Backbone as CSV, one residue per row, in Angstrom:
resi,resn,N_x,N_y,N_z,CA_x,CA_y,CA_z,C_x,C_y,C_z
1,MET,280.904,216.155,-8.466,280.128,217.006,-7.562,280.784,217.701,-6.493
2,VAL,280.699,218.863,-6.360,281.469,219.922,-5.162,280.233,220.049,-4.139
3,LEU,280.713,219.786,-2.839,279.851,220.071,-1.934,280.436,221.187,-1.197
4,ALA,279.079,221.878,-0.503,279.343,223.025,0.192,280.461,222.531,1.515
5,GLU,281.174,223.713,1.706,282.084,223.751,2.952,281.300,222.906,4.197
6,GLY,282.059,221.915,4.859,281.420,221.438,6.062,280.623,220.355,5.654
7,GLN,280.135,220.100,4.589,279.074,219.200,4.191,279.921,217.853,4.034
8,PRO,279.615,216.922,4.757,280.470,215.459,4.496,279.937,214.782,3.395
9,THR,281.069,214.159,2.903,280.705,213.096,1.631,280.254,211.916,2.328
10,ASP,279.260,211.192,1.562,278.980,209.834,2.320,279.169,208.884,1.026
11,ASP,280.029,207.902,1.392,280.706,207.002,0.568,279.277,206.319,-0.062
12,ASN,278.316,205.815,0.520,277.112,205.128,0.070,276.612,206.214,-0.783
13,ASP,276.346,207.274,-0.802,275.672,208.261,-1.713,276.751,208.138,-3.235
14,ARG,277.959,208.283,-3.013,278.748,208.172,-4.155,278.570,207.041,-4.768
15,GLN,278.551,205.910,-3.842,278.518,204.648,-4.493,277.105,204.431,-5.482
16,THR,276.002,205.024,-4.891,274.972,205.116,-5.583,274.790,205.906,-6.869
17,GLN,275.552,207.103,-6.930,275.478,207.893,-8.212,276.351,207.234,-9.176
18,LEU,277.640,206.581,-8.725,278.270,205.997,-9.745,277.617,204.875,-10.382
19,LEU,276.780,204.239,-9.548,276.181,202.767,-10.093,274.736,203.159,-10.770
20,ARG,274.378,204.249,-10.726,273.014,204.768,-11.493,273.575,205.011,-12.697
21,GLY,275.000,205.515,-13.051,275.544,205.777,-14.164,275.816,204.628,-15.201
22,VAL,275.727,203.459,-14.336,276.534,202.370,-15.207,275.398,201.130,-15.232
23,LEU,274.510,201.279,-14.348,273.639,200.016,-13.922,273.038,199.340,-15.249
24,ASP,272.809,200.082,-16.206,272.013,199.619,-17.619,273.175,198.853,-18.247
25,MET,274.271,199.349,-18.286,275.444,198.863,-19.141,275.614,197.566,-18.534
26,CYS,275.646,197.524,-16.973,276.180,196.087,-16.529,275.057,195.247,-16.918
27,LEU,273.854,195.654,-16.676,272.741,194.547,-16.870,272.718,193.963,-18.397
28,LEU,272.919,194.850,-19.317,273.228,194.541,-20.625,274.235,193.639,-20.871
29,ALA,275.543,193.572,-19.994,276.916,193.087,-20.260,276.325,191.588,-19.564
30,LEU,275.694,191.474,-18.339,275.261,190.322,-17.750,274.438,189.456,-18.681
31,LEU,273.480,190.218,-19.303,272.533,189.222,-20.556,273.282,189.018,-21.460
32,SER,274.383,189.760,-21.930,275.101,189.314,-23.005,275.935,187.748,-22.846
33,ARG,276.000,187.634,-21.709,276.519,186.114,-21.505,275.503,185.186,-21.462
34,GLU,274.372,185.366,-20.944,273.107,184.301,-20.718,272.089,185.254,-20.402
35,PRO,270.884,184.733,-20.894,269.616,185.203,-20.624,269.227,185.092,-19.159
36,ALA,268.379,185.934,-18.441,268.250,185.599,-16.990,266.834,186.370,-16.676
37,HIS,266.242,185.908,-15.722,265.124,186.650,-15.242,265.617,187.567,-14.161
38,GLY,264.809,188.574,-13.688,265.236,189.544,-12.906,265.788,189.111,-11.515
39,TYR,265.292,188.187,-10.871,265.928,187.625,-9.675,267.425,187.328,-9.845
40,GLU,267.543,186.495,-10.816,268.990,186.163,-11.359,269.950,187.371,-11.626
41,LEU,269.651,188.440,-12.176,270.328,189.547,-12.480,270.512,190.339,-11.147
42,VAL,269.559,190.209,-10.291,269.935,190.736,-8.764,271.044,189.921,-8.160
43,ARG,270.954,188.616,-8.132,271.910,187.976,-7.611,273.298,187.788,-8.341
44,ARG,273.233,187.849,-9.602,274.735,188.249,-10.568,275.259,189.415,-9.883
45,MET,274.385,190.396,-9.958,275.035,191.992,-9.487,275.705,191.867,-8.138
46,GLU,274.792,191.196,-7.092,275.554,190.939,-5.806,276.684,189.970,-5.600
47,SER,276.619,189.077,-6.500,277.855,188.325,-6.552,279.017,189.144,-7.099
48,ALA,278.866,190.152,-7.939,279.901,191.081,-8.605,280.280,192.124,-7.482
49,GLY,279.355,192.456,-6.315,279.922,193.027,-5.305,278.957,194.226,-5.310
50,PHE,277.798,194.347,-5.865,276.930,195.231,-5.891,275.704,194.879,-4.957
51,ASN,276.059,195.237,-3.604,275.019,194.520,-2.625,273.901,195.466,-2.324
52,THR,273.600,196.672,-3.059,272.890,197.462,-2.716,271.473,197.567,-3.747
53,ILE,271.521,196.595,-4.783,270.898,196.366,-5.961,269.505,195.589,-5.333
54,SER,268.340,196.280,-5.713,267.223,195.626,-5.228,266.395,195.274,-6.438
55,TYR,265.290,194.496,-6.487,264.341,194.200,-7.193,263.535,195.238,-7.945
56,GLY,263.242,196.158,-6.933,262.609,197.407,-7.152,263.460,198.566,-8.006
57,THR,264.539,198.296,-8.224,265.646,198.942,-9.430,265.725,198.292,-10.663
58,ILE,265.721,196.908,-10.453,266.104,196.247,-11.695,264.927,195.986,-12.637
59,TYR,263.787,195.884,-12.057,262.450,195.408,-12.826,262.184,196.888,-13.790
60,PRO,261.925,197.822,-13.120,261.613,199.094,-14.138,262.722,199.261,-14.903
61,LEU,263.978,199.190,-14.784,265.163,199.226,-15.669,265.010,198.179,-16.908
62,LEU,264.565,197.001,-16.641,264.439,196.000,-17.518,263.105,196.378,-18.484
63,THR,262.151,196.856,-17.887,261.003,197.223,-18.494,261.250,198.282,-19.656
64,ARG,261.913,199.438,-18.988,262.563,200.605,-20.036,263.367,200.081,-21.094
65,MET,264.447,199.237,-20.662,265.119,198.468,-21.727,264.411,197.886,-22.758
66,ARG,263.393,197.149,-22.322,262.520,196.236,-23.160,261.682,197.175,-24.303
67,ARG,261.119,198.341,-23.680,260.504,199.229,-24.368,261.606,199.901,-25.660
68,LEU,262.623,200.038,-25.121,263.735,200.639,-26.078,264.314,199.606,-27.118
69,GLY,263.922,198.253,-26.927,264.196,197.502,-27.790,265.766,196.800,-27.516
70,LEU,265.987,196.990,-26.549,267.390,196.507,-26.034,267.440,195.132,-25.459
71,VAL,266.346,194.675,-24.878,266.191,193.444,-24.334,264.851,192.930,-24.772
72,ALA,264.600,191.580,-24.904,263.262,190.914,-25.357,263.026,190.054,-24.041
73,ASP,261.806,189.792,-23.715,261.502,189.056,-22.663,260.549,187.664,-23.060
74,GLU,260.772,186.567,-22.463,259.974,185.593,-22.963,259.429,184.872,-21.567
75,GLN,258.263,184.284,-21.629,257.639,183.564,-20.450,258.293,182.107,-20.277
76,GLN,258.872,181.775,-19.211,259.554,180.289,-19.254,258.839,179.804,-18.045
77,ILE,258.406,178.458,-18.162,257.848,177.796,-16.915,259.043,177.574,-15.881
78,SER,258.287,177.914,-14.891,259.465,177.606,-13.530,258.939,176.383,-12.676
79,PRO,259.938,175.537,-12.397,259.778,174.168,-11.828,259.241,174.472,-10.505
80,THR,259.396,175.621,-9.779,258.909,175.767,-8.625,257.683,176.832,-8.270
81,GLY,256.985,177.288,-9.361,256.286,178.266,-9.350,255.358,178.815,-10.586
82,PRO,254.917,180.016,-10.674,254.483,180.600,-11.693,255.434,180.761,-13.053
83,PRO,255.079,180.906,-14.230,255.906,181.296,-15.248,256.702,182.767,-14.686
84,ARG,257.820,182.774,-15.219,258.660,184.039,-15.253,259.320,184.390,-16.449
85,LYS,259.464,185.888,-16.508,259.946,186.208,-17.678,261.443,186.177,-17.587
86,VAL,261.942,185.729,-18.677,263.496,185.655,-18.713,263.888,186.699,-19.902
87,TYR,264.858,187.475,-19.644,265.123,188.420,-20.581,266.573,188.178,-21.052
88,ALA,266.529,188.618,-22.488,267.910,188.213,-23.417,268.037,189.568,-24.187
89,LEU,269.556,189.560,-24.444,269.782,190.827,-25.225,269.497,190.811,-26.771
90,THR,269.074,191.873,-27.128,268.445,191.812,-28.738,269.680,192.304,-29.572
91,GLU,269.875,192.276,-30.671,270.798,192.994,-31.543,271.120,194.309,-31.174
92,ALA,270.006,195.172,-31.167,270.229,196.372,-30.761,270.684,196.635,-29.476
93,GLY,270.576,195.824,-28.555,270.911,195.726,-27.126,272.422,195.363,-27.304
94,ARG,272.822,194.660,-27.936,274.428,194.263,-28.366,275.329,195.238,-28.738
95,ALA,274.320,196.060,-29.817,275.304,197.420,-30.273,275.128,198.354,-29.374
96,ARG,274.301,198.529,-28.513,274.314,199.493,-27.551,275.299,199.313,-26.497
97,LEU,275.444,197.815,-26.058,276.430,197.490,-25.257,277.960,197.895,-25.587
98,ASP,278.213,197.461,-26.850,279.447,197.717,-27.590,279.804,199.141,-27.552
99,ALA,278.821,199.804,-27.869,279.093,201.455,-27.866,279.221,201.927,-26.439
100,TRP,278.601,201.408,-25.395,278.774,201.989,-23.987,280.255,201.360,-23.375
101,GLN,280.343,200.188,-23.879,281.823,199.655,-23.448,282.986,200.467,-23.867
102,ASN,282.715,200.973,-25.012,283.799,201.774,-25.646,283.867,203.007,-25.067
103,GLN,282.522,203.685,-24.862,282.614,204.944,-24.068,283.281,204.884,-22.730
104,TRP,282.946,203.708,-21.837,283.208,203.188,-20.814,284.725,203.257,-20.530
105,THR,285.448,202.636,-21.578,286.944,202.220,-21.450,287.873,203.653,-21.792
106,ARG,287.137,204.563,-22.823,287.586,205.982,-22.779,287.385,206.535,-21.603
107,PHE,286.371,206.889,-21.065,286.078,207.451,-19.735,286.927,207.223,-18.645
108,ALA,286.951,205.718,-18.349,287.796,205.230,-17.234,289.285,205.432,-17.443
109,GLY,289.553,205.590,-18.839,291.048,205.686,-19.073,291.497,207.110,-18.446
110,THR,290.601,208.187,-18.879,290.689,209.501,-18.735,290.712,209.744,-17.282
111,VAL,289.848,209.187,-16.389,289.706,209.359,-14.828,291.139,208.808,-14.346
112,ASP,291.418,207.498,-14.607,292.391,206.896,-14.364,293.640,207.649,-14.590
113,ALA,293.931,208.373,-15.707,294.980,209.254,-15.985,295.282,210.523,-15.188
114,ILE,294.094,210.880,-14.552,294.038,211.899,-13.654,294.279,211.418,-11.927
115,LEU,293.589,210.194,-11.824,293.882,209.602,-10.275,295.060,209.209,-10.266
116,VAL,295.882,208.554,-11.259,297.188,207.806,-11.330,297.865,208.181,-12.262
117,PRO,298.689,209.503,-12.021,299.382,209.909,-13.077,300.534,208.998,-13.397
118,THR,301.044,208.896,-14.639,302.262,208.138,-14.646,303.601,208.939,-14.844
119,ASP,303.427,210.275,-14.588,304.640,211.135,-14.562,304.838,211.414,-13.010
120,HIS,305.903,210.714,-12.654,306.161,210.958,-10.980,306.941,212.113,-10.624
121,SER,307.058,213.227,-11.561,307.832,214.065,-11.116,307.054,215.120,-10.103
122,PRO,307.758,215.806,-9.204,306.951,216.435,-8.524,306.136,217.709,-8.979
123,SER,305.130,217.843,-8.309,304.242,218.560,-8.672,304.604,220.199,-8.687
124,ARG,304.030,220.954,-9.405,304.740,222.625,-9.245,303.278,223.256,-8.506
125,SER,303.607,224.103,-7.614,302.634,224.780,-7.116,302.800,226.390,-7.317
């Protein structure tokens, strides 16, 4: 994104934009390891370093991914309250995650090649 001259860049805005592009992939990756309820997913994202994730972000995304057939939900009894939905990856979700991981690896490699060039020769102007 190119900003108009004099317009400051905000690190939090940049982080939000980057996260928006990978949040669904990250949730599928977490669910590929172990089924979880929304609160647990928020906690795992926070543990990974994404402190700006809220329940209001996670739950609509889980609902959308369920409608797309990427995750399935199941009611489980909670020892401390009402039943809760636990989400698990479906086969379609696993296939989508694999495709997104391959796409991410190629994309990150391309960006890394630009940010950290392997050729250390002086640049020409």
